[in-house]
ROKEBA-430012 format. One record per atom (N, C-alpha, C, CB): residue in three letters; x, y, z. Coordinates in steps of 0.001 Angstrom, whole numbers, padded with zeros to 6 digits, always signed. Glycine has a CB too. Example, Ala and Ser with C-alpha at 12.3 -4.5 7.8 and 13.67 -1.06 7.14 Angstrom:
<nodes>
ALA+013190-005690+007800 ALA+012300-004500+007800 ALA+013200-003300+007800 ALA+011308-004473+009046 SER+012850-002250+007080 SER+013670-001060+007140 SER+012900+000030+007870 SER+014084-000598+005725 
</nodes>
This chain:
<nodes>
VAL+184651+195936+072984 VAL+186649+195484+072836 VAL+186856+195635+074489 VAL+188094+197087+071629 GLU+187523+194589+074157 GLU+188298+194347+075639 GLU+189560+194274+075798 GLU+188017+193230+076248 VAL+189928+195191+076722 VAL+191699+195506+077165 VAL+192009+194555+078178 VAL+192106+197166+077907 PRO+193070+193759+077502 PRO+193605+192457+078128 PRO+194439+192655+079363 PRO+194467+191691+077121 ILE+194290+192462+080523 ILE+195267+192440+081422 ILE+197256+192844+081046 ILE+194954+190953+081880 GLY+197694+193534+081270 GLY+198871+193398+080618 GLY+199017+194295+079231 GLY+199011+191940+080371 THR+198301+194616+078622 THR+197856+195223+077604 THR+199310+196437+077439 THR+196155+195819+077945 SER+199875+196259+076064 SER+201077+197533+075550 SER+200158+199053+075429 SER+201892+197074+073578 GLU+201462+199993+075918 GLU+201072+201307+075178 GLU+200704+201440+073806 GLU+202043+202134+075248 ASP+200832+200547+072624 ASP+201379+200483+071192 ASP+199524+199933+071252 ASP+203154+199215+070591 ARG+199297+198549+071854 ARG+198177+197724+071886 ARG+197290+199170+072035 ARG+198118+196394+073194 LEU+196637+199657+073534 LEU+195689+200263+073994 LEU+195929+201938+072836 LEU+195878+200277+075892 LEU+196621+202385+071872 LEU+196974+203449+071825 LEU+196855+203608+070256 LEU+198207+203641+072539 GLY+197130+202668+070234 GLY+197471+202754+068107 GLY+199025+202795+068258 GLY+196765+204736+066887 SER+199884+202370+066933 SER+200763+202532+066584 SER+201069+202311+065392 SER+201256+202196+067172 ILE+202442+202647+065164 ILE+203265+202318+063613 ILE+202859+200946+063168 ILE+205106+202293+063708 ASP+202508+201074+061687 ASP+201905+200063+061801 ASP+203625+199426+060281 ASP+199695+200254+061450 ALA+204882+198746+061312 ALA+205509+198348+060950 ALA+206280+197479+059685 ALA+205338+198290+061567 SER+205360+196623+059160 SER+204856+195821+058396 SER+205008+196867+056717 SER+203237+195361+059107 THR+203793+197471+057066 THR+203556+198518+055633 THR+204624+199430+055601 THR+202101+199516+055614 LEU+205340+199920+056646 LEU+206400+200805+056830 LEU+207565+199887+055906 LEU+206749+201109+058602 LEU+207812+198442+056339 LEU+209228+198073+055740 LEU+208650+197337+054053 LEU+210238+196668+057045 LYS+207559+197088+053835 LYS+207089+196725+052793 LYS+207403+197806+051639 LYS+205753+196440+053054 LYS+206604+198922+052227 LYS+206230+200133+050895 LYS+206755+201131+051444 LYS+204572+200568+050430 GLY+207627+201677+052104 GLY+208008+202985+052696 GLY+207070+204027+053335 GLY+208602+203630+051740 GLU+205880+203490+053445 GLU+204536+204179+054514 GLU+204478+204546+055179 GLU+203766+203888+055025 TRP+204273+205742+056107 TRP+204009+205797+057163 TRP+202154+205606+057679 TRP+204727+206993+057395 SER+201686+204336+058077 SER+200359+204295+058997 SER+200276+203647+059814 SER+199323+204036+058578 THR+199017+203941+060559 THR+199122+203367+062117 THR+198262+201439+061911 THR+197827+204851+063517 LYS+198548+201739+062988 LYS+198192+199908+063315 LYS+197039+200588+064536 LYS+200047+198467+064211 ILE+195542+200136+064005 ILE+194722+201301+065171 ILE+194549+199915+066454 ILE+192536+202216+064361 GLY+194204+201118+067426 GLY+194493+200417+069032 GLY+193208+200537+069275 GLY+195562+201197+070317 LEU+193119+199957+070796 LEU+191946+199636+071075 LEU+190910+200345+071388 LEU+192013+199025+071742 ILE+191449+201499+071715 ILE+190894+202862+071946 ILE+190095+203393+070623 ILE+192135+203885+072329 GLN+190733+203264+069713 GLN+190030+203524+067696 GLN+189152+202503+067873 GLN+191277+203118+065904 LEU+189681+200883+067773 LEU+188560+199933+067664 LEU+187517+200092+068600 LEU+188996+198630+067777 ALA+187055+200926+069598 ALA+186139+200898+070522 ALA+184978+201747+070110 ALA+186696+201269+071742 ASN+185293+202930+069083 ASN+185001+203748+068762 ASN+183160+203478+068768 ASN+185877+204013+067654 GLY+182321+203989+068932 GLY+180718+203466+068665 GLY+180170+202576+069252 GLY+180421+203016+067531 GLY+181387+201813+070194 GLY+180854+200750+070851 GLY+180838+200811+072161 GLY+181395+199714+070545 VAL+181625+199461+072730 VAL+182055+199318+074805 VAL+183190+199037+074421 VAL+181314+197921+076166 LEU+184304+200205+075350 LEU+185429+199251+076037 LEU+185497+198907+077306 LEU+186598+199701+075928 TYR+185715+197790+077179 TYR+185461+197306+078678 TYR+187275+196644+079544 TYR+184004+195676+078450 ILE+187164+197076+080233 ILE+188550+196902+081074 ILE+188464+195983+082351 ILE+189064+198373+081612 ASP+188723+194768+082427 ASP+188726+193924+083768 ASP+190051+194552+084976 ASP+189096+192072+083222 GLU+189967+194442+085771 GLU+190720+194722+087104 GLU+191152+195989+086412 GLU+192012+193556+087751 ILE+190402+196762+086383 ILE+191034+198545+085549 ILE+191912+199086+086909 ILE+189242+200193+085053 ASN+191207+198784+088006 ASN+192108+199008+089068 ASN+193414+199271+089306 ASN+192044+198309+089576 LEU+193653+198279+088312 LEU+195482+197742+088202 LEU+196009+197943+086776 LEU+195777+195842+088530 LEU+195397+198954+086268 LEU+195627+199286+084632 LEU+196934+200432+085589 LEU+193773+200230+083284 PRO+197705+200314+084246 PRO+199066+201676+085041 PRO+198538+202939+084980 PRO+200759+201963+084104 ASP+199267+204171+085211 ASP+198806+205144+085223 ASP+199089+205950+083769 ASP+199220+205650+086393 TYR+199862+205483+082976 TYR+200493+206124+082120 TYR+199130+205541+080650 TYR+202430+205583+082133 LEU+198576+204707+081267 LEU+197396+204221+080454 LEU+196186+204739+080915 LEU+197266+202776+080440 VAL+195803+204934+082227 VAL+194818+205567+082646 VAL+194728+206967+081890 VAL+194928+205625+084065 ASP+195956+207636+082303 ASP+195785+209046+081583 ASP+195404+209309+080236 ASP+196891+209679+081615 SER+195655+208286+078962 SER+194745+208436+077761 SER+193546+207946+078000 SER+195198+207821+076584 LEU+193100+207211+078999 LEU+192036+206906+078965 LEU+190952+208045+079447 LEU+192080+205797+079584 LEU+191789+209000+080621 LEU+190575+209940+080638 LEU+190564+211224+079652 LEU+190446+210479+082083 ASP+191541+211255+078570 ASP+191697+212544+077398 ASP+190471+212011+076426 ASP+193544+212639+076385 SER+190814+210807+076220 SER+189617+210052+075123 SER+188273+210210+075444 SER+189703+208456+075028 SER+188134+209765+076740 SER+186755+209002+077801 SER+185792+210584+077871 SER+187503+208253+080065 THR+186449+211883+077791 THR+186288+212918+077787 THR+186110+213805+076767 THR+186905+213121+078311 SER+186899+213689+075958 SER+187019+214177+074531 SER+186169+213761+073743 SER+188115+213916+073934 GLY+186308+212226+073230 GLY+185286+211444+072136 GLY+186608+211453+071150 GLY+183536+212425+071450 GLN+187951+211883+071381 GLN+188655+212052+070104 GLN+190033+211310+070923 GLN+188783+213910+069376 HIS+190909+210545+070059 HIS+192330+210612+070854 HIS+193357+211036+069458 HIS+192833+208790+071749 ARG+194361+211137+070138 ARG+195474+211601+069583 ARG+196871+210935+069546 ARG+195577+212653+070097 ILE+196802+210189+067887 ILE+198369+209672+067907 ILE+199427+210286+067946 ILE+198705+209070+067019 GLU+200331+210058+068610 GLU+201811+210866+068592 GLU+202738+209600+068371 GLU+202267+211827+070229 ARG+202910+209152+067285 ARG+204298+208522+067092 ARG+205316+209060+066097 ARG+204111+207183+066712 GLU+205940+208688+065945 GLU+207292+209622+065187 GLU+207415+209059+063659 GLU+209074+209306+066093 GLY+207008+210366+062956 GLY+206530+210382+061661 GLY+204967+210641+061376 GLY+206910+209151+061136 LEU+204508+210304+062547 LEU+202937+209958+062495 LEU+202271+211411+063457 LEU+202555+208074+063409 SER+201340+211856+063014 SER+200477+212595+064286 SER+199106+212933+063913 SER+201139+214035+064789 GLN+198107+212311+064107 GLN+196529+212470+064059 GLN+196066+212120+064775 GLN+195826+212078+063280 ASN+194783+212730+065030 ASN+193221+212665+066008 ASN+192325+211512+065318 ASN+192136+214390+065921 VAL+191971+210562+065882 VAL+190838+209800+065451 VAL+189571+209903+066311 VAL+191234+208427+065371 ASN+188954+209131+065896 ASN+187737+209634+066794 ASN+187657+208321+067740 ASN+186124+210001+065839 ALA+187022+208355+069645 ALA+187097+207286+070171 ALA+185994+207748+071278 ALA+188568+206816+070537 ARG+184659+207694+070528 ARG+183535+208192+071512 ARG+182980+206423+071978 ARG+182047+209443+070500 TYR+183019+206160+072957 TYR+182866+205064+073527 TYR+182381+204747+074946 TYR+183843+204647+073366 ILE+181546+203613+075309 ILE+181058+203338+077154 ILE+182256+202587+077713 ILE+179415+202141+077494 LEU+182438+203542+078631 LEU+183674+202762+079055 LEU+183211+201901+080352 LEU+185004+203834+079425 ILE+183205+200890+080648 ILE+182986+199824+081479 ILE+183901+199444+081892 ILE+182439+198928+081111 GLY+183914+199117+083465 GLY+185200+198599+084078 GLY+184696+197668+084989 GLY+186147+199672+084783 SER+185617+196375+085683 SER+185268+195739+086968 SER+186414+195730+087628 SER+184689+194390+086915 MET+186610+195475+089007 MET+187182+195019+089405 MET+187214+194852+091094 MET+187899+195404+088766 ASN+188052+193726+091575 ASN+187973+193754+093552 ASN+187967+194751+094350 ASN+189068+193201+094290 PRO+187573+195568+095037 PRO+187434+196799+095692 PRO+188534+196414+096647 PRO+185929+197210+096306 GLU+188640+195244+097047 GLU+190274+194730+098138 GLU+191699+194706+097511 GLU+190228+192947+098693 GLU+191535+194700+095774 GLU+192643+194882+095605 GLU+193729+196244+095085 GLU+192606+194019+095027 GLY+192956+197041+095786 GLY+192861+198982+095409 GLY+191968+199401+094956 GLY+193710+199688+094454 ASP+192316+200638+095398 ASP+191347+201525+094586 ASP+190969+202624+093279 ASP+191155+201992+095256 LEU+190504+202790+092609 LEU+190654+203705+090989 LEU+191146+204884+091708 LEU+188978+204115+089838 ARG+192242+205486+090745 ARG+192434+207081+090726 ARG+190983+207632+090438 ARG+193590+207639+089461 PRO+191252+208234+091755 PRO+189923+209727+091876 PRO+189640+210354+090270 PRO+190763+211499+093052 GLN+190456+210238+089596 GLN+190199+211479+088197 GLN+189433+210404+087500 GLN+191848+212244+087065 LEU+189607+208612+087471 LEU+189418+208102+086931 LEU+187969+207748+086943 LEU+190209+207547+087011 THR+187813+207286+088541 THR+186573+206962+089516 THR+185352+208060+088859 THR+187028+207353+091448 ASP+185888+209392+088091 ASP+184831+210415+088298 ASP+184605+209932+087091 ASP+185014+212028+088634 ARG+185162+209298+086241 ARG+184498+209360+084852 ARG+183551+208027+084630 ARG+185720+209435+083634 PHE+182993+207569+085542 PHE+182065+206572+085213 PHE+180931+207483+085966 PHE+182413+204889+085771 THR+179754+206767+085345 THR+178468+207620+085413 THR+177644+206721+086704 THR+177506+207656+083672 HIS+177922+205588+086624 HIS+177322+204313+087705 HIS+178290+203558+088272 HIS+176402+203189+087028 GLY+177944+203242+089460 GLY+179052+202206+090026 GLY+177791+201080+090595 GLY+180336+203011+091528 ILE+178390+199788+090861 ILE+177291+198802+091053 ILE+178226+197658+091337 ILE+176197+198573+089739 LEU+177700+197729+093130 LEU+178288+196752+093620 LEU+177538+195635+093323 LEU+178538+196912+094868 VAL+178898+194262+093067 VAL+178060+192550+092891 VAL+178343+191941+093979 VAL+178579+191405+091623 ARG+177122+191401+094664 ARG+177532+190231+095544 ARG+176593+188985+095100 ARG+177332+190615+097221 ASP+177318+187586+095146 ASP+176851+186299+095101 ASP+176340+186266+096309 ASP+177769+185243+094796 GLU+175012+186476+096203 GLU+173938+186891+096856 GLU+172552+185749+096333 GLU+173770+188600+096459 PHE+172839+184915+095331 PHE+171692+184079+094768 PHE+171261+183073+095219 PHE+171823+183706+093743 SER+169814+182895+095038 SER+169024+181953+095394 SER+169710+181063+094721 SER+167652+182067+095173 VAL+168857+179431+095454 VAL+168841+178034+095020 VAL+168774+177753+093666 VAL+167836+177389+095557 ASP+167115+178376+093660 ASP+166856+178401+092199 ASP+167700+179263+091417 ASP+165528+178786+091934 GLN+167844+180280+091532 GLN+168810+181361+090582 GLN+170282+180944+090453 GLN+168875+182943+091275 ARG+170585+180337+091390 ARG+172227+179663+090751 ARG+172157+178263+090027 ARG+173435+179318+092146 LYS+170463+177477+089805 LYS+170250+176472+089031 LYS+170286+176970+087622 LYS+169060+175823+089393 GLU+169506+178032+087809 GLU+169175+179115+086407 GLU+170667+179322+085556 GLU+168546+181001+087052 ILE+171169+180132+086366 ILE+172703+180168+085884 ILE+173240+179533+085312 ILE+173475+180172+086498 VAL+173880+178317+085836 VAL+174506+177309+085531 VAL+173824+176510+084099 VAL+174532+176526+086824 ARG+172266+176317+083742 ARG+171513+175594+083586 ARG+172218+176616+082081 ARG+169977+175355+084462 ILE+171813+177929+081801 ILE+171699+178812+080509 ILE+173152+178601+080358 ILE+171084+180532+080591 ARG+174230+178424+081376 ARG+175414+178903+081022 ARG+175937+177340+079888 ARG+176442+179346+082660 MET+175487+176083+080491 MET+175941+175069+079744 MET+174770+174822+078600 MET+176264+173813+080697 GLU+174027+175900+078820 GLU+173276+175459+077202 GLU+173910+176451+076001 GLU+171262+175796+077203 PHE+174522+177208+076452 PHE+175521+178029+075658 PHE+176936+177627+075383 PHE+175642+179207+076267 ASP+177494+176895+076250 ASP+178579+176317+075877 ASP+178320+175264+074841 ASP+179215+175846+076979 ASP+177293+174111+075241 ASP+177234+173264+074169 ASP+176342+173325+072606 ASP+176875+172247+074847 ALA+176111+174951+072664 ALA+175576+174883+071820 ALA+175088+176424+071126 ALA+174751+173986+072215 PRO+176559+177200+070882 PRO+176051+178789+071118 PRO+175317+179189+070162 PRO+177100+179859+071208 GLU+175482+178852+068861 GLU+174476+179260+067457 GLU+173456+179049+067753 GLU+174558+178599+066132 LEU+172924+177975+068396 LEU+171410+177720+068714 LEU+171110+178391+069765 LEU+170992+176342+068964 PHE+172017+178869+070617 PHE+171595+179748+072008 PHE+171308+181305+071626 PHE+172968+179731+073241 ILE+172426+181823+070564 ILE+172043+183205+069875 ILE+171059+182904+068855 ILE+173300+183985+069176 GLU+170672+181970+068318 GLU+169525+182213+067204 GLU+168206+182090+068519 GLU+169480+180684+065592 LYS+168264+181485+069126 LYS+166730+181370+070029 LYS+166259+182708+071088 LYS+166888+179882+071197 HIS+167309+183686+071064 HIS+167602+184451+072025 HIS+167628+186080+070873 HIS+169179+183794+072928 HIS+167206+185558+069886 HIS+168051+186609+068762 HIS+166572+187222+068289 HIS+169220+185673+067171 LYS+165324+186857+068924 LYS+163762+188134+068999 LYS+164007+188898+070167 LYS+161907+187374+069286 ASN+164119+188333+071401 ASN+164487+189125+072295 ASN+165423+190389+072301 ASN+164845+188405+072962 GLN+166356+189916+071716 GLN+167083+190954+071064 GLN+167168+192005+070367 GLN+167474+190711+070676 GLU+166488+191768+069719 GLU+165671+192637+068440 GLU+164881+193315+069276 GLU+164705+191777+067184 ASP+163829+192547+070093 ASP+163052+193803+070847 ASP+163662+194640+072024 ASP+161788+193264+071465 LEU+164682+194083+072353 LEU+165554+194983+072702 LEU+165985+196284+072370 LEU+166256+194535+072646 LYS+166745+196047+071256 LYS+167144+197091+070307 LYS+166121+198057+069412 LYS+167934+196386+069403 LYS+164888+197653+069880 LYS+163904+198554+069326 LYS+163483+199620+070364 LYS+162684+197758+068840 GLN+163587+198645+071625 GLN+162851+199673+072943 GLN+163742+200882+072903 GLN+162903+198937+074766 ILE+165427+200496+072532 ILE+166297+201570+073120 ILE+166078+202361+072250 ILE+167725+201386+073387 ILE+166114+201781+070783 ILE+165890+203085+069564 ILE+164839+204094+069825 ILE+165416+202500+068065 GLN+163705+203598+070719 GLN+162686+204232+070856 GLN+163046+205003+071981 GLN+161559+203480+070917 ALA+163432+204559+072773 ALA+163782+205643+074302 ALA+164654+206915+073535 ALA+165127+204639+075877 ARG+165614+206333+072983 ARG+166487+207321+072605 ARG+165487+208781+071807 ARG+167661+206467+071504 LEU+164201+207812+070981 LEU+163651+209203+070333 LEU+162794+210145+070989 LEU+162913+208950+069218 ASN+162497+209217+072632 ASN+161674+209642+073668 ASN+162481+210989+074136 ASN+161468+208445+074848 LEU+163412+210572+073881 LEU+164530+211653+075320 LEU+164002+212647+075250 LEU+166329+212128+075196 LYS+163714+213955+073856 LYS+163483+214817+073847 LYS+162132+214971+074492 LYS+163757+215130+072836 ASN+161371+214549+074882 ASN+160205+214746+074946 ASN+159872+214700+076582 ASN+159535+213784+074030 VAL+161155+214419+077579 VAL+161118+214395+078480 VAL+161006+215636+079348 VAL+161822+213750+078550 GLU+160346+216091+080064 GLU+160759+217777+080905 GLU+161298+217732+081984 GLU+159620+218753+081340 ILE+162215+217956+081632 ILE+163285+218231+083330 ILE+163094+219469+084168 ILE+165088+218428+083040 SER+162599+219875+085090 SER+161658+220620+085528 SER+162716+221797+086097 SER+160606+219824+086574 GLU+162437+223179+086340 GLU+163891+223887+086999 GLU+163658+223376+088939 GLU+163846+226299+086660 ASN+162781+222817+088848 ASN+162654+222328+090413 ASN+163388+221185+090728 ASN+161230+221976+090838 LEU+163306+220170+089306 LEU+164252+218852+089460 LEU+165930+219462+089498 LEU+163965+217645+087903 ARG+166137+220514+088615 ARG+167689+221054+089157 ARG+168002+221796+090084 ARG+168344+221700+088392 ASN+166889+222205+090938 ASN+167276+222698+091840 ASN+167524+221695+092602 ASN+166615+223563+092239 GLN+166604+220795+092890 GLN+166444+219755+093678 GLN+167875+218974+093829 GLN+165312+218915+093104 VAL+168402+218515+092638 VAL+169360+217702+092320 VAL+171082+218723+092638 VAL+168935+217184+090582 ALA+171230+220015+092111 ALA+172143+220977+092692 ALA+171860+221045+094371 ALA+171897+222476+091919 GLU+171246+220958+095145 GLU+171356+221583+096201 GLU+171608+220107+096894 GLU+170121+222626+096612 LYS+171200+219216+096774 LYS+171493+217742+096742 LYS+173208+217151+096802 LYS+170795+217265+095319 ALA+173759+217813+095750 ALA+174932+217449+095282 ALA+175935+218232+096148 ALA+175026+217683+093801 SER+175185+220059+096197 SER+175954+220673+097626 SER+175828+220028+098775 SER+175510+221990+098061 LEU+175392+219834+099319 LEU+174946+218739+100596 LEU+175928+217967+100485 LEU+173517+217834+100556 LEU+176067+216927+099923 LEU+176695+215972+099608 LEU+178060+216296+099667 LEU+176287+215528+098518 ASN+178363+218026+099394 ASN+180175+217897+098916 ASN+180571+217682+097684 ASN+180956+216749+099508 LEU+179690+217257+096664 LEU+180225+216922+095476 LEU+181649+217518+094452 LEU+179147+217076+094892 GLU+182499+216980+094350 GLU+183450+217678+093576 GLU+183258+217713+092096 GLU+184680+217149+093839 GLY+183127+218732+091475 GLY+182606+218850+090390 GLY+181307+218911+089990 GLY+183000+218184+089920 VAL+180978+218590+088650 VAL+179524+218155+088261 VAL+179304+216808+087301 VAL+178879+219400+087472 ARG+179887+216328+087679 ARG+179690+215251+086567 ARG+178696+214188+087574 ARG+181437+214454+085891 ALA+178565+214476+088784 ALA+177649+213217+089150 ALA+176235+213862+089162 ALA+178040+212449+090734 GLU+176157+215299+089193 GLU+174765+215659+088778 GLU+174498+215666+087573 GLU+174369+216773+089144 LEU+175386+215795+086626 LEU+174770+215487+085254 LEU+174721+213828+085114 LEU+175749+216221+083964 GLY+174980+213362+085732 GLY+174733+211949+085290 GLY+173195+211134+085868 GLY+176110+211108+085876 VAL+172905+212237+087017 VAL+171634+211657+087523 VAL+170798+212299+087112 VAL+171415+211532+088790 ILE+170670+213509+086035 ILE+170109+213892+085397 ILE+169698+213508+084109 ILE+170442+214584+085515 ARG+170795+212887+083685 ARG+171086+211990+082077 ARG+170192+210673+082508 ARG+173194+211427+081620 THR+170345+210469+083594 THR+169669+209064+084280 THR+168206+208934+084305 THR+170044+208912+085803 VAL+167811+209334+084852 VAL+166241+210137+085143 VAL+165818+210504+084003 VAL+166174+211509+086063 ARG+166171+210813+082977 ARG+165538+211495+081557 ARG+165686+209982+080882 ARG+166619+213071+080616 CYS+166694+209141+081038 CYS+166575+208084+080064 CYS+165309+206873+080812 CYS+168339+207367+079804 ALA+165661+206904+082016 ALA+164686+205865+082235 ALA+163344+206342+082162 ALA+164874+205228+083482 THR+162687+207515+082700 THR+161684+207913+081875 THR+161337+207884+080516 THR+161630+208784+082043 ALA+162464+208204+079795 ALA+162002+207981+078234 ALA+162056+206468+077801 ALA+163032+208838+077166 TRP+162542+205907+078459 TRP+162502+203766+078644 TRP+160560+203726+078721 TRP+163623+202777+081130 ARG+160613+204379+079443 ARG+158708+204321+079855 ARG+157988+204561+078756 ARG+158035+205551+080973 GLY+158479+205062+078082 GLY+157331+206424+076836 GLY+156672+207549+078022 GLY+155277+205318+075719 GLU+157578+207693+078682 GLU+156796+209029+079333 GLU+157121+210415+079822 GLU+156320+208692+080322 LYS+156944+211363+080055 LYS+157703+212853+079983 LYS+157587+212931+080804 LYS+157481+214016+079362 ILE+157254+212916+082203 ILE+157706+213329+083733 ILE+158300+212478+084711 ILE+156647+213752+084441 VAL+159298+213276+084902 VAL+160576+212015+086032 VAL+159669+211767+086974 VAL+162322+212733+087015 SER+159815+210647+087964 SER+159456+210145+088789 SER+160370+210326+089975 SER+159190+209075+088386 GLU+159842+209674+091522 GLU+160669+210210+092532 GLU+161741+209365+092437 GLU+160092+210294+093898 ALA+160923+207737+092178 ALA+161565+206547+092724 ALA+162821+206659+091260 ALA+160270+204862+092913 ASP+162597+206883+090368 ASP+163520+207383+089174 ASP+165059+208004+089877 ASP+162575+208781+088230 LEU+164205+209069+090285 LEU+165941+210483+091059 LEU+165905+209452+091910 LEU+165779+212721+092052 GLU+165699+208722+092866 GLU+166666+208217+094251 GLU+167548+207220+094017 GLU+165865+207626+095467 GLU+166624+206013+092394 GLU+167683+205216+091927 GLU+168684+206000+091374 GLU+167272+204270+091010 ALA+168249+206737+090602 ALA+169378+207741+089578 ALA+170666+207494+090607 ALA+168869+209889+089356 TRP+170314+208306+091774 TRP+171377+208900+092966 TRP+171835+207703+093641 TRP+170669+209984+094179 MET+171449+206869+093353 MET+171928+205021+093929 MET+173095+205183+093144 MET+170779+203273+093377 LEU+172859+204919+091876 LEU+173645+204463+090655 LEU+175008+205497+091118 LEU+172742+204827+088875 CYS+174362+206341+090569 CYS+175936+207326+090415 CYS+176514+207753+091617 CYS+175789+208810+089618 LEU+176296+207916+092979 LEU+177103+207489+094143 LEU+177289+206318+094334 LEU+176714+207842+095204 GLY+177179+205148+093816 GLY+177740+204023+094299 GLY+179318+203685+094108 GLY+176986+203060+093752 HIS+179872+204386+093792 HIS+181499+204157+093198 HIS+182316+205692+093655 HIS+181510+203914+091051 ARG+181358+206343+094661 ARG+181751+207494+095280 ARG+181890+207251+096398 ARG+181061+208485+095175 LYS+182516+206750+097135 LYS+182130+206117+098084 LYS+182364+206855+099866 LYS+182850+204828+097738 ASP+181951+208022+099512 ASP+182165+209110+101235 ASP+180963+209531+100935 ASP+183549+210670+101562 ASN+180659+210031+099327 ASN+179293+210239+098937 ASN+178306+209331+099252 ASN+179219+210372+097703 PHE+178362+208050+098963 PHE+177660+207135+099099 PHE+177241+206859+100564 PHE+178248+206199+098495 LYS+177943+206832+101173 LYS+177875+206378+102769 LYS+176726+207511+103595 LYS+179730+206542+103577 ALA+177337+209132+103341 ALA+176462+209812+103581 ALA+175117+209807+102714 ALA+177035+210831+103651 GLU+175003+209175+101656 GLU+173455+209023+101264 GLU+172568+208487+101779 GLU+173224+208559+100359 LYS+173325+207191+102336 LYS+173067+205755+102948 LYS+172525+206118+104113 LYS+174316+204761+103174 LYS+173401+206473+104944 LYS+173104+206985+106077 LYS+171714+208198+106601 LYS+174331+207448+106233 LYS+171824+208985+105469 LYS+170510+209774+105336 LYS+169381+209310+105254 LYS+170449+210448+104431 ILE+169539+208142+104274 ILE+168250+206964+104340 ILE+167870+206656+105272 ILE+168352+205776+103904 ASN+168533+205606+105733 ASN+168580+205262+106738 ASN+167645+205765+108288 ASN+169717+205385+106645 ASN+168545+207191+108418 ASN+167817+208300+109448 ASN+166388+208398+109215 ASN+168385+209834+109277 
</nodes>
């Protein structure tokens, strides 16, 4: 579910369905984008330009998995468990710190493709534009295989061993980097657990741990710089 630029509060949060009220005299809701994304993905482009009053609503629902609709004559809780994905141009302004902390991973995307990669990207895009249905059918098996891998990885999660030594290592590093709260630490441990389960293994590797820290600090600028400096030294 994509949140368009300039979306209204009613569109994001939900509102009274005026047509039902006028026709039947009954109060009912018009589903908002947050509720629509329940069980899926909520994507926001230019997320750093989202107005503060909409950001506050995202903070509540992304943490609790619940969203409360409050409108005249209507008050109800709805499920809002979604994966939040945002994209932005850092040159156009930063995210509010509270919202930054809600993202587990931060990835900097650079246009550093080789000639062969650029050629392949253009070829695949044109192949999709020319025949979307055939393109989807062609890649259907790969999608199904990927889906099976994800389902199996979820089943493997409970078999991954998170040792006390690993927990101490992550907590000590978080303290050294002066991280506020524990969301980054939760993200690191969840990330290494997922990576290990994806491989069908039980023991977390050092490579997974190093990559998890880079992902979880990527959007926490000051901490990321401190980590890179430490690695370079």
